[in-house]
C-alpha positions in Angstrom: 11.1 -2.9 18.2 13.6 -1.8 20.9 16.0 -4.4 19.5 16.0 -2.2 16.5 16.3 0.9 18.7 19.3 -0.5 20.6 21.1 -1.1 17.3 20.4 2.5 16.3 21.5 3.8 19.7 24.8 1.8 19.6 25.7 3.0 16.1 25.1 6.6 17.1 27.4 6.1 20.0 30.1 4.7 17.8 29.6 0.9 18.4 29.5 -0.3 14.8 30.8 -3.8 14.6 27.6 -5.6 15.8 25.2 -6.9 13.3 21.5 -6.2 13.0 19.8 -9.3 11.5 16.3 -9.3 9.8 14.4 -12.6 9.9 11.3 -13.1 7.7 8.5 -15.6 7.5 9.8 -16.4 4.0 12.8 -18.1 5.6 15.3 -15.4 4.8 18.0 -14.1 7.2 19.6 -10.9 6.2 22.3 -8.7 7.8 21.2 -5.1 7.6 23.9 -2.5 7.8 22.8 0.0 10.6 24.5 2.7 8.6 21.5 2.3 6.2 19.4 4.3 8.7 22.0 7.2 8.9 22.2 7.9 5.2 22.8 11.4 3.7 20.5 12.6 0.9 23.2 11.6 -1.7 23.2 8.1 -0.3 19.5 7.6 -0.5 17.8 5.8 -3.4 16.4 7.9 -6.2 12.7 7.3 -5.1 13.5 8.6 -1.6 15.2 11.6 -3.0 12.2 12.3 -5.2 9.8 12.0 -2.3 11.8 14.5 -0.2 11.8 16.9 -3.1 7.9 16.7 -3.2 7.5 17.5 0.5 5.8 20.7 1.4 4.2 22.5 4.3 4.1 20.8 7.7 5.6 17.3 7.3 5.2 14.2 9.5 7.9 11.6 8.9 6.2 8.4 10.0 8.7 5.8 11.3 11.5 8.3 11.2 14.1 6.0 12.8 17.3 7.9 13.2 15.9 11.0 11.6 17.7 11.2 8.3 14.8 12.3 6.3 13.7 14.9 8.8 17.2 16.3 9.0 17.4 16.7 5.2 14.0 18.4 5.1 15.0 20.7 8.0 18.2 21.7 6.0 15.9 22.9 3.3 14.0 25.1 5.7 10.9 22.8 6.0 9.1 22.0 9.2 9.3 18.2 9.8 8.1 16.2 12.8 9.6 12.8 13.3 7.3 10.0 14.7 8.5 6.6 15.8 7.4 3.9 18.2 11.0 3.2 19.2 12.0 5.4 22.0 15.7 4.7 21.6 15.6 5.5 17.8 13.6 8.6 18.4 16.0 9.9 21.0 18.9 9.4 18.5 16.9 11.4 16.0 16.5 14.2 18.5 20.2 14.0 19.5 21.1 14.3 15.8 19.1 17.5 15.5 15.5 16.7 14.7 13.6 19.6 16.3 10.1 18.1 16.6 9.3 14.5 17.6 6.4 12.4 18.7 6.9 9.0 20.5 3.9 7.1 19.3 2.5 4.5 17.0 0.8 6.2 14.0 -2.6 4.7 14.8 -2.4 6.2 18.3 -2.0 9.7 16.9 -5.5 11.1 16.9 -4.9 14.8 16.5 -2.7 17.0 14.3 -2.9 18.3 10.8 0.0 17.9 8.4 0.3 19.0 4.8 2.6 16.0 4.0 2.7 12.5 5.5 5.9 10.7 4.6 6.2 6.9 4.7 9.5 5.9 3.2 11.5 2.7 3.3 8.1 0.9 2.8 6.5 2.8 5.7 3.1 1.6 4.4 4.2 -1.8 5.8 2.9 -0.4 9.2 -0.6 -1.3 8.0 0.3 -4.9 8.7 -2.1 -6.7 6.3 -4.2 -6.0 3.2 -7.4 -6.4 5.3 -6.2 -3.5 7.5 -4.8 -1.3 4.7 -8.0 0.8 3.8 -8.6 1.5 7.5 -4.9 2.5 7.9 -5.2 4.8 4.9 -8.4 6.3 6.2 -6.6 7.2 9.5 -3.8 8.8 7.6 -6.3 10.8 5.6 -7.8 12.2 8.8 -4.4 13.8 9.6 -4.1 15.9 6.4 -6.2 18.8 5.1 -8.2 18.6 1.8 -5.1 19.6 -0.2 -2.7 17.5 1.8 -0.6 14.6 0.5 0.7 11.2 1.6 4.0 10.2 0.0 5.0 6.5 0.2 7.2 4.0 -1.5 6.6 0.2 -1.6 7.3 -2.8 -3.8 5.5 -5.5 -5.6 7.2 -8.5 -4.0 5.6 -11.2 -6.3 9.1 -11.8 -7.7 10.0 -13.5 -4.4 7.7 -16.4 -5.2 8.2 -19.3 -7.6 6.6 -18.9 -11.0 4.9 -22.0 -12.4 4.6 -23.2 -15.9 1.4 -21.4 -16.7 2.7 -18.0 -15.6 1.1 -18.1 -12.1 2.9 -17.9 -8.8 3.0 -20.3 -5.9 2.1 -18.3 -2.7 1.8 -19.9 0.8 -1.8 -20.6 1.7 -1.5 -19.1 5.2 -1.6 -15.5 3.9 -4.5 -13.7 2.3 -2.1 -11.6 0.1 1.4 -12.4 -1.0 2.8 -9.1 0.3 2.0 -10.0 3.9 5.3 -11.0 5.6 6.2 -11.4 9.2 9.5 -10.1 10.5 11.6 -9.8 13.6 14.9 -8.2 14.4 17.9 -9.8 16.0 20.7 -7.8 17.6 23.5 -9.0 20.0 21.9 -12.5 20.0 18.5 -11.1 21.2 15.5 -11.6 18.9 12.6 -9.2 19.2 8.9 -10.0 18.9 7.6 -10.8 15.4 5.6 -8.1 13.7 3.5 -8.0 10.5 4.8 -6.0 7.5 2.9 -5.3 4.3 4.3 -4.8 0.8 1.7 -3.7 -1.7 1.6 -3.5 -5.5 0.4 -0.2 -6.9 -2.9 -1.4 -8.3 -3.9 -2.9 -5.0 -2.8 0.2 -3.2 -5.0 2.4 -5.5 -8.0 0.1 -5.0 -7.6 0.2 -1.2 -7.0 4.0 -1.3 -10.3 4.6 -3.1 -12.1 2.7 -0.3 -10.5 5.3 2.1 -11.7 8.2 -0.1 -8.2 8.8 -1.4 -6.8 8.9 -4.9 -3.5 7.2 -5.8 -1.0 8.7 -8.3 2.0 6.7 -9.4 4.9 9.2 -9.3 7.8 7.0 -10.3 9.0 3.4 -10.6 12.3 2.0 -9.5 14.5 -0.6 -11.0 13.4 -3.5 -8.9 9.6 -3.6 -8.6 9.5 -0.6 -6.3 7.6 2.6 -6.8 6.8 6.0 -5.3 3.1 7.1 -5.0 1.2 10.1 -3.8 -2.2 9.8 -2.1 -4.6 12.7 -1.9 -8.2 13.2 -0.7 -10.8 12.6 -3.4 -12.8 15.7 -4.3 
C-alpha cells in the first residue's frame, strides 16, 4: 500500500502530474485522480456527506488516507482519530491537521472504544472476502459500546457482470461471491502487491452482520447501486 502512500505524499508536496493507476482482477485499468483523496465536504458524494452528518461521540475513521473525513469532523468540533496502514498517507493526514492518528491495520487494533466507526469509500472492502466478513464485523463490534454505531458505504457490483437471457449473471468461477475483487496500485511505473477488496450488497451485509450480533439499517441509496448503512449491536 505504500505505492498508494507515495502518491498521497507527492500530491501533498505539490507533485500532481503523475498518475495513480488502479488494476483489478476484472481486467480493468483505471487512472484515479489523487485529488479524490483530498476532497472538501462540498466535493464529497452525498452518501459520504450523510455519513459525516450522522457521526457522534468519539469517532474512528478506518482507512483515513489523507484525512479529509477527519478534518471535516474536527471542524465540527468532533473528536476523530484517523487509522491507516499506510504510514506515508497517515503522515500526510497528520501534516494536514488530523490531531489523533493510529498507524495500524484495523484487525490489529485490539483496544479502544469508539462511539462511531467510519468506513467510507467502501471501507468494508478491508474484510477482503465474504467468508471473512462476519468475523471482520465481529471485530468492529468489539470496538464500540452497546449504543455505538458503524457507518459504512458499499456497492452491489453485480452490474459489472454480463447478464444472460434468463436474467442471471455470468460470474467467474474462481470467486465464492461476485463482490470479491483483487486490486493493486501502480504509481510511477511501480506496481504494489495485490490485495483483496470486498464489495457487498446490502442484503448480504445484513445477513453477515446478524452472524456478528449486529443489526443493519439501510440509511440511503445512491444513484449507481451504492448505499449507506448503519450497523449497531443487537439488543
